[in-house]
C-alpha distance (Angstrom), angle and dihedral (degrees) to the residues before:
residue distance angle dihedral
M1 . . .
F2 3.78 . .
W3 3.78 139.9 .
G4 3.79 119.6 -134.3
K5 3.77 141.2 176.9
F6 3.80 132.4 -174.2
F7 3.80 124.4 -142.5
V8 3.79 127.3 -172.9
V9 3.81 109.1 -134.3
T10 3.82 112.4 -178.4
D11 3.83 102.3 -63.7
D12 3.81 95.3 -15.5
L13 3.77 135.6 87.5
L14 3.81 110.9 -139.8
L15 3.79 119.7 -160.0
A16 3.79 120.3 -160.9
M17 3.81 110.8 -166.5
C18 3.80 133.4 172.0
D19 3.79 140.5 171.7
D20 3.80 108.4 -87.8
D21 3.81 94.1 -119.2
L22 3.83 91.8 59.0
L23 3.80 98.0 59.1
D24 3.81 110.7 123.3
K25 3.82 91.7 2.1
R26 3.79 122.8 134.2
I27 3.79 116.3 -135.4
K28 3.80 119.9 -161.0
D29 3.77 125.7 -165.2
K30 3.80 111.3 -172.9
K31 3.80 93.2 -176.8
L32 3.82 92.4 56.1
G33 3.78 92.0 35.1
I34 3.79 94.1 -129.4
E35 3.75 138.4 122.1
L36 3.80 121.8 -159.5
T37 3.79 129.8 -169.9
V38 3.79 115.5 -154.7
S39 3.79 90.1 -144.7
K40 3.76 127.0 -158.5
Y41 3.82 88.3 -135.8
F42 3.81 93.1 60.7
Y43 3.82 102.4 32.6
G44 3.79 107.8 15.6
E45 3.77 112.0 80.1
K46 3.82 102.5 102.5
L47 3.79 131.8 21.8
I48 3.80 109.8 -135.3
D49 3.78 109.1 -159.0
N50 3.81 102.4 -171.5
E51 3.79 141.6 39.4
K52 3.81 94.3 -121.3
D53 3.80 91.9 61.9
A54 3.81 91.6 42.4
V55 3.82 90.1 56.1
K56 3.82 89.5 46.8
Y57 3.81 89.6 56.0
L58 3.82 91.7 45.8
N59 3.82 88.0 52.9
T60 3.80 91.7 49.9
C61 3.80 98.3 53.8
S62 3.79 127.9 77.3
I63 3.84 93.7 -156.9
G64 3.79 124.4 37.5
N65 3.80 130.0 -164.9
I66 3.80 110.4 -177.7
I67 3.78 134.9 172.5
G68 3.78 131.9 -179.7
T69 3.77 139.5 63.0
R70 3.81 96.1 -96.5
I71 3.82 100.2 43.3
V72 3.81 93.0 44.5
A73 3.83 90.6 49.4
L74 3.81 90.3 48.9
A75 3.81 91.6 48.5
K76 3.82 90.0 50.7
K77 3.81 92.4 46.7
S78 3.82 90.5 48.8
G79 3.82 94.3 49.3
F80 3.81 100.9 -111.1
I81 3.81 94.1 117.6
T82 3.79 140.2 9.4
K83 3.79 128.0 -137.2
E84 3.81 88.4 -98.4
N85 3.83 88.8 64.0
V86 3.81 93.1 59.0
I87 3.79 126.2 92.6
S88 3.78 127.1 -177.5
I89 3.79 120.6 -127.7
G90 3.78 110.6 -172.1
G91 3.80 89.1 -23.6
V92 3.82 93.2 -52.0
P93 3.83 117.2 117.7
H94 3.80 115.9 -122.9
A95 3.81 130.8 179.4
Q96 3.77 141.2 169.0
F97 3.78 129.3 -161.0
V98 3.78 139.0 -177.3
K99 3.79 125.8 -157.7
L100 3.79 111.2 -142.9
K101 3.78 117.9 -135.2
Y102 3.79 119.8 -138.7
Q103 3.76 124.2 -158.9
């Protein structure tokens, strides 16, 4: 399962999505010198209980911000990101993507 939330940003639709077990967890990475909270405010609007719906939401957005082993693996498998797009924060995979619009 995953948590996700949409935000309208100018002409874009941003989707923040995380693995359900990460919601409200704090992730520390001493090597990078950062600390990240997977906050309910940013990620926790809707519980998504299957991969099919998660992919539907990933298809809908124009900007994606994803964190967690399962959602990052699903995004890679579904062609939204490649392994080069993924960073590790405290051992937790994180990626962002933007879909370019052509006129």
